[in-house]
DOKOL-186688 format. One record per atom (N, C-alpha, C, O, CB): residue number from 1; atom name; residue in one letter; x, z, y. Coordinates in Angstrom, 2 decimals, decimal comma. Atoms other than C-alpha are relative to their C-alpha. Glycine has a CB too. Layout:
! residues N
[NUM; "CA"; "a"; [X; Z; Y]] ...
END
This chain:
! residues 69
[1; "N"; "m"; [-0,89; 1,14; -0,12]] [1; "CA"; "m"; [95,77; 6,35; -56,97]] [1; "C"; "m"; [1,39; 0,49; 0,39]] [1; "O"; "m"; [1,54; 1,54; 1,03]] [1; "CB"; "m"; [-0,53; -1,02; 1,05]] [2; "N"; "s"; [-1,38; -0,43; -0,23]] [2; "CA"; "s"; [99,54; 6,51; -56,75]] [2; "C"; "s"; [0,42; -0,21; 1,45]] [2; "O"; "s"; [-0,19; -0,97; 2,20]] [2; "CB"; "s"; [0,94; -0,76; -0,92]] [3; "N"; "c"; [-0,58; 0,10; -1,34]] [3; "CA"; "c"; [101,59; 6,89; -53,61]] [3; "C"; "c"; [0,50; -1,42; 0,23]] [3; "O"; "c"; [0,37; -1,96; 1,33]] [3; "CB"; "c"; [1,15; 1,02; 0,18]] [4; "N"; "e"; [-0,52; 1,35; -0,13]] [4; "CA"; "e"; [103,20; 3,51; -54,29]] [4; "C"; "e"; [-1,12; -1,00; 0,31]] [4; "O"; "e"; [-0,94; -1,93; 1,09]] [4; "CB"; "e"; [0,73; -0,41; -1,29]] [5; "N"; "y"; [1,13; 0,89; -0,25]] [5; "CA"; "y"; [99,80; 1,82; -54,35]] [5; "C"; "y"; [-0,43; 0,09; 1,46]] [5; "O"; "y"; [-0,67; -0,94; 2,10]] [5; "CB"; "y"; [-1,18; 0,35; -0,93]] [6; "N"; "h"; [0,42; -0,19; -1,40]] [6; "CA"; "h"; [98,85; 3,31; -50,97]] [6; "C"; "h"; [1,03; -0,60; 0,95]] [6; "O"; "h"; [0,67; -1,20; 1,96]] [6; "CB"; "h"; [-0,20; 1,50; 0,31]] [7; "N"; "f"; [-1,03; 0,59; -0,84]] [7; "CA"; "f"; [102,20; 2,28; -49,50]] [7; "C"; "f"; [-0,10; -1,51; 0,00]] [7; "O"; "f"; [0,00; -2,14; 1,05]] [7; "CB"; "f"; [1,39; 0,44; -0,46]] [8; "N"; "l"; [0,12; 1,44; 0,11]] [8; "CA"; "l"; [101,79; -1,27; -50,79]] [8; "C"; "l"; [-1,21; -0,51; 0,77]] [8; "O"; "l"; [-1,14; -1,54; 1,44]] [8; "CB"; "l"; [-0,09; -0,42; -1,47]] [9; "N"; "l"; [1,21; 0,38; -0,73]] [9; "CA"; "l"; [98,27; -1,46; -49,39]] [9; "C"; "l"; [0,24; 0,07; 1,50]] [9; "O"; "l"; [-0,14; -0,85; 2,24]] [9; "CB"; "l"; [-1,17; 0,91; -0,40]] [10; "N"; "f"; [-0,32; -0,14; -1,43]] [10; "CA"; "f"; [99,46; -0,18; -46,00]] [10; "C"; "f"; [0,94; -1,11; 0,44]] [10; "O"; "f"; [0,76; -1,68; 1,52]] [10; "CB"; "f"; [0,64; 1,38; 0,28]] [11; "N"; "f"; [-0,96; 1,04; -0,33]] [11; "CA"; "f"; [102,38; -2,64; -46,05]] [11; "C"; "f"; [-0,69; -1,35; 0,16]] [11; "O"; "f"; [-0,43; -2,07; 1,13]] [11; "CB"; "f"; [1,08; -0,09; -1,09]] [12; "N"; "r"; [0,70; 1,29; -0,08]] [12; "CA"; "r"; [100,11; -5,61; -46,72]] [12; "C"; "r"; [-0,87; -0,09; 1,24]] [12; "O"; "r"; [-0,90; -1,12; 1,91]] [12; "CB"; "r"; [-0,86; -0,23; -1,25]] [13; "N"; "q"; [0,85; -0,01; -1,19]] [13; "CA"; "q"; [97,68; -4,62; -43,98]] [13; "C"; "q"; [0,85; -0,12; 1,27]] [13; "O"; "q"; [0,47; -0,80; 2,22]] [13; "CB"; "q"; [-0,85; 1,27; 0,04]] [14; "N"; "t"; [-0,86; 0,02; -1,17]] [14; "CA"; "t"; [100,52; -4,09; -41,53]] [14; "C"; "t"; [0,63; -1,37; 0,19]] [14; "O"; "t"; [0,71; -1,85; 1,32]] [14; "CB"; "t"; [1,09; 1,05; -0,13]] [15; "N"; "m"; [-0,64; 1,30; -0,13]] [15; "CA"; "m"; [102,23; -7,40; -42,27]] [15; "C"; "m"; [-0,92; -1,04; 0,62]] [15; "O"; "m"; [-0,46; -1,90; 1,37]] [15; "CB"; "m"; [0,47; -0,49; -1,37]] [16; "N"; "f"; [0,93; 0,96; -0,58]] [16; "CA"; "f"; [99,08; -9,32; -41,36]] [16; "C"; "f"; [-0,27; 0,28; 1,47]] [16; "O"; "f"; [-0,70; -0,61; 2,20]] [16; "CB"; "f"; [-1,30; 0,00; -0,77]] [17; "N"; "s"; [0,24; -0,33; -1,40]] [17; "CA"; "s"; [98,82; -7,49; -38,06]] [17; "C"; "s"; [1,24; -0,17; 0,88]] [17; "O"; "s"; [1,15; -0,06; 2,10]] [17; "CB"; "s"; [-0,50; 1,42; 0,12]] [18; "N"; "v"; [-1,24; 0,20; -0,75]] [18; "CA"; "v"; [102,44; -8,13; -37,03]] [18; "C"; "v"; [0,06; -1,44; 0,48]] [18; "O"; "v"; [-0,09; -2,37; -0,31]] [18; "CB"; "v"; [1,24; 0,36; -0,86]] [19; "N"; "h"; [-0,02; 1,36; -0,55]] [19; "CA"; "h"; [102,73; -11,09; -34,71]] [19; "C"; "h"; [1,38; -0,63; -0,09]] [19; "O"; "h"; [1,50; -1,84; -0,26]] [19; "CB"; "h"; [-0,46; 0,02; 1,45]] [20; "N"; "d"; [-1,36; 0,53; 0,06]] [20; "CA"; "d"; [106,51; -11,45; -34,76]] [20; "C"; "d"; [0,68; 0,52; -1,26]] [20; "O"; "d"; [1,40; 1,52; -1,22]] [20; "CB"; "d"; [0,81; 0,39; 1,27]] [21; "N"; "q"; [-0,53; -0,45; 1,27]] [21; "CA"; "q"; [107,48; -11,16; -38,40]] [21; "C"; "q"; [1,52; -0,13; -0,06]] [21; "O"; "q"; [2,18; 0,62; -0,78]] [21; "CB"; "q"; [-0,62; -0,79; -1,14]] [22; "N"; "r"; [-1,46; 0,13; -0,04]] [22; "CA"; "r"; [111,02; -12,36; -37,67]] [22; "C"; "r"; [0,63; 1,23; 0,63]] [22; "O"; "r"; [1,63; 1,76; 0,13]] [22; "CB"; "r"; [0,41; -1,25; 0,79]] [23; "N"; "a"; [-0,54; -1,19; -0,66]] [23; "CA"; "a"; [111,62; -9,48; -35,28]] [23; "C"; "a"; [-0,14; 1,22; -0,91]] [23; "O"; "a"; [0,78; 2,03; -1,00]] [23; "CB"; "a"; [-0,72; 0,25; 1,35]] [24; "N"; "l"; [0,21; -1,12; 0,92]] [24; "CA"; "l"; [110,13; -7,01; -37,76]] [24; "C"; "l"; [1,02; -0,05; -1,14]] [24; "O"; "l"; [1,60; 0,97; -1,49]] [24; "CB"; "l"; [-1,44; -0,03; -0,57]] [25; "N"; "s"; [-0,97; 0,15; 1,08]] [25; "CA"; "s"; [112,34; -8,39; -40,54]] [25; "C"; "s"; [1,39; 0,38; 0,46]] [25; "O"; "s"; [2,14; 1,03; -0,27]] [25; "CB"; "s"; [-0,01; -1,43; -0,53]] [26; "N"; "s"; [-1,32; -0,31; -0,55]] [26; "CA"; "s"; [115,40; -8,11; -38,34]] [26; "C"; "s"; [0,18; 1,51; 0,18]] [26; "O"; "s"; [1,23; 2,05; -0,16]] [26; "CB"; "s"; [0,20; -0,72; 1,33]] [27; "N"; "h"; [-0,06; -1,45; -0,19]] [27; "CA"; "h"; [114,62; -4,49; -37,45]] [27; "C"; "h"; [0,07; 0,74; -1,34]] [27; "O"; "h"; [0,83; 1,69; -1,48]] [27; "CB"; "h"; [-1,21; 0,49; 0,79]] [28; "N"; "l"; [-0,02; -0,64; 1,31]] [28; "CA"; "l"; [113,93; -3,56; -41,07]] [28; "C"; "l"; [1,35; -0,19; -0,70]] [28; "O"; "l"; [1,84; 0,72; -1,36]] [28; "CB"; "l"; [-1,13; -0,56; -0,89]] [29; "N"; "l"; [-1,31; 0,25; 0,60]] [29; "CA"; "l"; [117,17; -5,18; -42,22]] [29; "C"; "l"; [1,06; 0,90; 0,64]] [29; "O"; "l"; [1,95; 1,39; -0,05]] [29; "CB"; "l"; [0,40; -1,48; 0,16]] [30; "N"; "r"; [-0,93; -0,89; -0,71]] [30; "CA"; "r"; [119,05; -3,18; -39,58]] [30; "C"; "r"; [-0,13; 1,44; -0,53]] [30; "O"; "r"; [0,87; 2,13; -0,73]] [30; "CB"; "r"; [-0,26; -0,04; 1,53]] [31; "N"; "i"; [0,24; -1,35; 0,54]] [31; "CA"; "i"; [117,45; 0,05; -40,86]] [31; "C"; "i"; [0,57; 0,14; -1,40]] [31; "O"; "i"; [1,21; 1,14; -1,71]] [31; "CB"; "i"; [-1,51; 0,31; -0,01]] [32; "N"; "v"; [-0,55; -0,03; 1,36]] [32; "CA"; "v"; [118,35; -0,79; -44,45]] [32; "C"; "v"; [1,53; 0,06; 0,05]] [32; "O"; "v"; [2,14; 0,82; -0,70]] [32; "CB"; "v"; [-0,46; -1,24; -0,81]] [33; "N"; "g"; [-1,46; -0,01; -0,14]] [33; "CA"; "g"; [121,94; -1,50; -43,38]] [33; "C"; "g"; [0,52; 1,35; 0,43]] [33; "O"; "g"; [1,55; 1,82; -0,07]] [33; "CB"; "g"; [0,43; -1,05; 0,99]] [34; "N"; "q"; [-0,42; -1,32; -0,46]] [34; "CA"; "q"; [122,19; 1,81; -41,56]] [34; "C"; "q"; [-0,13; 1,04; -1,10]] [34; "O"; "q"; [0,73; 1,92; -1,23]] [34; "CB"; "q"; [-0,83; 0,43; 1,22]] [35; "N"; "r"; [0,16; -0,95; 1,11]] [35; "CA"; "r"; [120,86; 3,72; -44,55]] [35; "C"; "r"; [1,05; -0,22; -1,08]] [35; "O"; "r"; [1,59; 0,74; -1,63]] [35; "CB"; "r"; [-1,41; -0,13; -0,61]] [36; "N"; "l"; [-1,05; 0,29; 0,96]] [36; "CA"; "l"; [123,25; 1,95; -46,90]] [36; "C"; "l"; [1,35; 0,51; 0,50]] [36; "O"; "l"; [2,13; 1,09; -0,26]] [36; "CB"; "l"; [0,07; -1,51; -0,28]] [37; "N"; "a"; [-1,25; -0,48; -0,58]] [37; "CA"; "a"; [126,12; 2,72; -44,55]] [37; "C"; "a"; [0,10; 1,51; -0,11]] [37; "O"; "a"; [1,16; 2,04; -0,43]] [37; "CB"; "a"; [0,13; -0,44; 1,46]] [38; "N"; "y"; [0,00; -1,46; 0,10]] [38; "CA"; "y"; [125,13; 6,37; -44,51]] [38; "C"; "y"; [0,30; 0,45; -1,43]] [38; "O"; "y"; [1,11; 1,35; -1,64]] [38; "CB"; "y"; [-1,34; 0,56; 0,47]] [39; "N"; "v"; [-0,17; -0,39; 1,40]] [39; "CA"; "v"; [124,96; 6,59; -48,31]] [39; "C"; "v"; [1,40; -0,36; -0,50]] [39; "O"; "v"; [2,05; 0,45; -1,17]] [39; "CB"; "v"; [-1,07; -0,66; -0,88]] [40; "N"; "i"; [-1,27; 0,47; 0,55]] [40; "CA"; "i"; [128,08; 4,57; -49,05]] [40; "C"; "i"; [1,20; 0,56; 0,76]] [40; "O"; "i"; [2,19; 0,95; 0,15]] [40; "CB"; "i"; [0,05; -1,52; 0,02]] [41; "N"; "l"; [-1,15; -0,40; -0,81]] [41; "CA"; "l"; [130,34; 5,57; -46,17]] [41; "C"; "l"; [0,08; 1,50; 0,24]] [41; "O"; "l"; [1,06; 1,99; 0,79]] [41; "CB"; "l"; [-0,03; -0,70; 1,32]] [42; "N"; "d"; [0,03; -1,44; -0,26]] [42; "CA"; "d"; [129,37; 9,24; -46,07]] [42; "C"; "d"; [0,61; 0,82; -1,13]] [42; "O"; "d"; [0,37; 2,02; -1,22]] [42; "CB"; "d"; [-1,43; 0,44; 0,24]] [43; "N"; "a"; [-0,65; -0,73; 1,08]] [43; "CA"; "a"; [131,41; 10,16; -49,14]] [43; "C"; "a"; [1,01; 0,97; 0,60]] [43; "O"; "a"; [1,73; 0,63; 1,54]] [43; "CB"; "a"; [0,70; -0,97; -1,02]] [44; "N"; "s"; [-0,87; -1,02; -0,56]] [44; "CA"; "s"; [133,34; 13,35; -48,53]] [44; "C"; "s"; [1,48; -0,33; -0,24]] [44; "O"; "s"; [2,33; 0,06; 0,56]] [44; "CB"; "s"; [-0,33; 1,35; -0,61]] [45; "N"; "e"; [-1,39; 0,36; 0,30]] [45; "CA"; "e"; [136,52; 11,96; -50,13]] [45; "C"; "e"; [0,20; -1,49; 0,26]] [45; "O"; "e"; [-0,64; -2,31; -0,09]] [45; "CB"; "e"; [0,36; 0,35; -1,47]] [46; "N"; "s"; [-0,26; 1,40; -0,31]] [46; "CA"; "s"; [138,10; 8,74; -48,93]] [46; "C"; "s"; [0,15; -0,84; -1,26]] [46; "O"; "s"; [-0,15; -2,03; -1,25]] [46; "CB"; "s"; [1,25; -0,12; 0,86]] [47; "N"; "s"; [-0,12; 0,76; 1,24]] [47; "CA"; "s"; [138,84; 7,74; -52,53]] [47; "C"; "s"; [-1,37; -0,39; -0,55]] [47; "O"; "s"; [-1,54; -1,48; -1,09]] [47; "CB"; "s"; [0,78; 0,82; -1,05]] [48; "N"; "e"; [1,37; 0,32; 0,44]] [48; "CA"; "e"; [135,12; 7,92; -53,38]] [48; "C"; "e"; [-0,59; -1,10; 0,87]] [48; "O"; "e"; [-1,25; -2,01; 0,36]] [48; "CB"; "e"; [-0,89; 1,26; 0,05]] [49; "N"; "r"; [0,49; 1,01; -0,92]] [49; "CA"; "r"; [134,26; 5,89; -50,28]] [49; "C"; "r"; [0,63; -1,36; -0,34]] [49; "O"; "r"; [-0,07; -2,37; -0,39]] [49; "CB"; "r"; [0,31; 0,39; 1,48]] [50; "N"; "a"; [-0,69; 1,24; 0,35]] [50; "CA"; "a"; [136,88; 3,27; -51,21]] [50; "C"; "a"; [-0,52; -0,55; -1,33]] [50; "O"; "a"; [-0,67; -1,76; -1,49]] [50; "CB"; "a"; [1,52; 0,22; -0,08]] [51; "N"; "n"; [0,53; 0,42; 1,29]] [51; "CA"; "n"; [135,55; 3,19; -54,77]] [51; "C"; "n"; [-1,37; -0,66; 0,15]] [51; "O"; "n"; [-1,64; -1,69; -0,46]] [51; "CB"; "n"; [-0,09; 1,21; -0,95]] [52; "N"; "r"; [1,34; 0,58; -0,22]] [52; "CA"; "r"; [132,00; 2,55; -53,58]] [52; "C"; "r"; [0,09; -1,37; 0,65]] [52; "O"; "r"; [-0,60; -2,30; 0,23]] [52; "CB"; "r"; [-0,86; 0,94; 0,87]] [53; "N"; "l"; [-0,13; 1,28; -0,71]] [53; "CA"; "l"; [133,06; -0,22; -51,20]] [53; "C"; "l"; [0,64; -1,07; -0,87]] [53; "O"; "l"; [0,30; -2,25; -0,75]] [53; "CB"; "l"; [0,81; 0,19; 1,27]] [54; "N"; "s"; [-0,70; 0,99; 0,82]] [54; "CA"; "s"; [135,31; -1,88; -53,76]] [54; "C"; "s"; [-0,91; -0,67; -1,03]] [54; "O"; "s"; [-0,59; -1,73; -1,55]] [54; "CB"; "s"; [1,17; 0,65; -0,71]] [55; "N"; "r"; [0,95; 0,57; 0,96]] [55; "CA"; "r"; [132,34; -2,50; -56,03]] [55; "C"; "r"; [-0,91; -1,06; 0,60]] [55; "O"; "r"; [-1,66; -1,73; -0,11]] [55; "CB"; "r"; [-0,84; 1,09; -0,60]] [56; "N"; "l"; [0,88; 0,94; -0,70]] [56; "CA"; "l"; [130,61; -4,65; -53,42]] [56; "C"; "l"; [0,75; -1,27; 0,37]] [56; "O"; "l"; [1,97; -1,25; 0,54]] [56; "CB"; "l"; [-0,58; 0,65; 1,26]] [57; "N"; "p"; [-0,63; 1,22; -0,53]] [57; "CA"; "p"; [131,26; -8,26; -52,39]] [57; "C"; "p"; [0,53; 0,26; 1,42]] [57; "O"; "p"; [-0,02; 1,08; 2,15]] [57; "CB"; "p"; [-1,01; -1,19; -0,01]] [58; "N"; "t"; [-0,65; -0,19; -1,30]] [58; "CA"; "t"; [133,48; -8,51; -49,31]] [58; "C"; "t"; [-0,97; -0,15; 1,17]] [58; "O"; "t"; [-0,94; 0,65; 2,11]] [58; "CB"; "t"; [1,14; -0,98; 0,16]] [59; "N"; "q"; [0,94; 0,23; -1,10]] [59; "CA"; "q"; [130,71; -9,90; -47,09]] [59; "C"; "q"; [-0,96; 1,17; 0,16]] [59; "O"; "q"; [-1,28; 1,57; 1,27]] [59; "CB"; "q"; [-0,78; -1,30; -0,22]] [60; "N"; "i"; [0,95; -1,12; -0,05]] [60; "CA"; "i"; [128,35; -7,06; -48,01]] [60; "C"; "i"; [0,69; 1,26; 0,52]] [60; "O"; "i"; [0,13; 1,96; 1,36]] [60; "CB"; "i"; [-0,60; 0,26; -1,40]] [61; "N"; "s"; [-0,68; -1,21; -0,47]] [61; "CA"; "s"; [130,92; -4,31; -47,50]] [61; "C"; "s"; [0,33; -0,11; 1,49]] [61; "O"; "s"; [0,24; 0,88; 2,21]] [61; "CB"; "s"; [1,29; 0,23; -0,81]] [62; "N"; "s"; [-0,26; 0,19; -1,44]] [62; "CA"; "s"; [131,87; -5,80; -44,10]] [62; "C"; "s"; [-1,27; 0,21; 0,81]] [62; "O"; "s"; [-1,24; 0,83; 1,87]] [62; "CB"; "s"; [0,56; -1,41; 0,27]] [63; "N"; "w"; [1,27; -0,16; -0,70]] [63; "CA"; "w"; [128,21; -5,96; -43,10]] [63; "C"; "w"; [-0,40; 1,47; 0,06]] [63; "O"; "w"; [-0,86; 1,95; 1,10]] [63; "CB"; "w"; [-1,10; -0,82; -0,69]] [64; "N"; "i"; [0,35; -1,41; 0,03]] [64; "CA"; "i"; [127,63; -2,36; -44,17]] [64; "C"; "i"; [0,86; 0,78; 0,99]] [64; "O"; "i"; [0,35; 1,65; 1,70]] [64; "CB"; "i"; [0,17; 0,56; -1,43]] [65; "N"; "k"; [-0,89; -0,67; -0,96]] [65; "CA"; "k"; [130,66; -1,20; -42,18]] [65; "C"; "k"; [-0,43; -0,26; 1,44]] [65; "O"; "k"; [-0,29; 0,61; 2,29]] [65; "CB"; "k"; [1,42; -0,46; -0,20]] [66; "N"; "s"; [0,42; 0,34; -1,36]] [66; "CA"; "s"; [129,29; -2,99; -39,11]] [66; "C"; "s"; [-1,30; 0,69; 0,40]] [66; "O"; "s"; [-1,67; 0,67; 1,58]] [66; "CB"; "s"; [-0,17; -1,49; 0,13]] [67; "N"; "q"; [1,28; -0,63; -0,28]] [67; "CA"; "q"; [126,01; -1,06; -39,37]] [67; "C"; "q"; [0,12; 1,43; 0,51]] [67; "O"; "q"; [-0,87; 2,03; 0,91]] [67; "CB"; "q"; [-0,84; -0,02; -1,23]] [68; "N"; "v"; [-0,20; -1,38; -0,42]] [68; "CA"; "v"; [127,54; 2,30; -38,46]] [68; "C"; "v"; [-0,31; 0,11; 1,48]] [68; "O"; "v"; [0,15; -0,70; 2,29]] [68; "CB"; "v"; [1,44; 0,48; -0,30]] [69; "N"; "l"; [0,41; -0,18; -1,41]] [69; "CA"; "l"; [126,03; 3,59; -35,23]] [69; "C"; "l"; [1,14; 0,52; 0,84]] [69; "O"; "l"; [0,97; 0,72; 2,04]] [69; "CB"; "l"; [-1,18; 0,94; 0,11]] 
END
């Protein structure tokens, strides 16, 4: 079986055992935001960073900027 199948199976089992799904969702969204910030804002050249941010809606780029630790 594929790795994706095992991950999906683990995810489904875990979701049913989580009592506070709102808190879990909030934490996962924060992690996603931090990873996006790392990928988008970690460009070595400021022109590349500006190019990446300019392709996003204003609300999303502001949110990503706010995720920097």
